[in-house]
C-alpha positions, 0 to 999 in steps of 0.5 A, spaced: 716 694 570 713 701 567 714 707 572 706 708 572 705 701 574 711 701 580 707 707 582 700 704 582 703 698 586 707 702 591 700 706 592 697 700 594 702 697 598 703 704 602 695 704 603 695 696 606 701 697 610 701 704 613 697 709 615 700 715 610 696 722 610 698 728 606 696 735 608 697 741 604 696 738 597 693 744 594 700 748 595 703 743 590 703 746 583 699 741 578 704 743 573 711 746 571 718 744 574 718 744 582 722 742 587 719 738 593 724 739 599 723 735 604 727 733 611 730 726 611 728 721 616 728 714 613 729 710 606 721 711 606 721 718 605 723 718 597 718 712 596 712 716 600 714 723 596 714 718 589 706 716 591 704 723 592 697 724 589 698 731 585 705 730 581 705 723 579 711 725 574 716 726 581 723 723 581 728 725 586 736 725 587 739 719 591 745 718 594 750 713 589 752 709 595 745 705 594 747 703 587 750 697 592 743 696 595 739 691 590 732 693 592 733 701 592 738 701 586 732 697 582 727 702 585 731 708 583 732 706 576 725 704 575 723 711 578 728 715 573 732 717 579 738 721 579 744 718 582 748 723 587 755 723 589 755 726 596 763 726 596 764 731 591 760 737 588 757 733 583 756 737 577 753 731 573 747 730 578 746 738 578 745 738 570 741 732 570 736 735 576 736 742 572 734 738 566 728 734 569 726 741 572 726 744 565 722 738 562 717 741 567 717 735 572 717 735 580 724 733 583 724 731 590 730 733 594 733 732 601 737 739 603 740 736 609 744 731 604 743 725 609 738 722 613 738 725 620 737 722 627 730 725 628 732 732 628 733 737 623 741 737 620 743 744 617 741 745 610 746 745 604 746 750 599 745 745 593 737 746 593 737 753 592 743 753 587 738 748 583 732 752 584 735 758 581 738 755 575 732 752 573 728 758 575 723 754 579 719 754 585 720 750 592 715 747 596 717 745 603 715 738 605 715 736 612 715 728 613 714 725 620 713 717 622 718 714 617 723 713 622 723 706 624 717 705 619 720 699 616 721 695 622 714 696 624 712 694 617 716 688 617 713 686 624 706 687 621 704 694 625 702 700 621 706 706 622 703 713 622 706 717 616 704 724 615 707 728 609 705 736 610 706 740 604 707 748 605 706 754 601 711 754 594 716 760 594 720 762 589 728 764 590 730 771 586 736 771 582 742 771 587 746 777 588 753 775 585 757 780 589 754 777 596 753 770 593 755 766 599 751 770 604 745 769 599 745 762 599 746 761 606 740 766 607 735 762 603 738 755 605 736 757 612 729 760 609 728 753 606 730 749 612 726 754 617 719 753 613 720 745 613 722 746 621 716 750 622 711 744 620 715 739 624 714 738 632 718 742 636 723 736 638 724 735 630 727 742 629 734 740 631 739 746 629 733 750 627 729 750 633 731 757 636 732 760 629 728 767 629 725 766 622 722 759 625 719 764 631 717 769 625 713 764 621 709 761 627 707 768 629 705 769 621 701 763 622 705 759 617 
């Protein structure tokens, strides 16, 4: 199946089987390399990003454990996804991600590195490393409604899915003398920008982070 045919088919199925709503679409750059960094609740998250109305060129990083899952493996291949080995520093996946962004495409990443149980986990620095290497902006994304969504679909109930895109922001070059601290600071910044768009009970380890309070006060 061609990639654009897959997207059209998936969009039709999502309209039929779910109530999926996109907010903040004007925050997504319409062209150029960009990272869409999302919280991760469900296997539905990446397909939801794949059908966003602005960037049909989007692909994503997918854990290589799903190579053993026939449907997800097939979808990942058709969507030109990048396999990621989460058990090590996967430099091959890193290079492939930077190359995709260098082709002026959009790339979906879950900074938590794995699915959460509903509340945000601590973010990992890989997203910031890729963004600075590729010199591209990051759009924070907050998804709700996908957890348990497949079960609802299979029992003929339409899950209500919300996908909210926040303002894009750019990471400046990292200070080499203080690199680890810089990575931590910018990873926290990204995760707090995701957290502030989520309901309070979804914010997990960032619920009491002072930066979340600052963003709320600023009307983010």
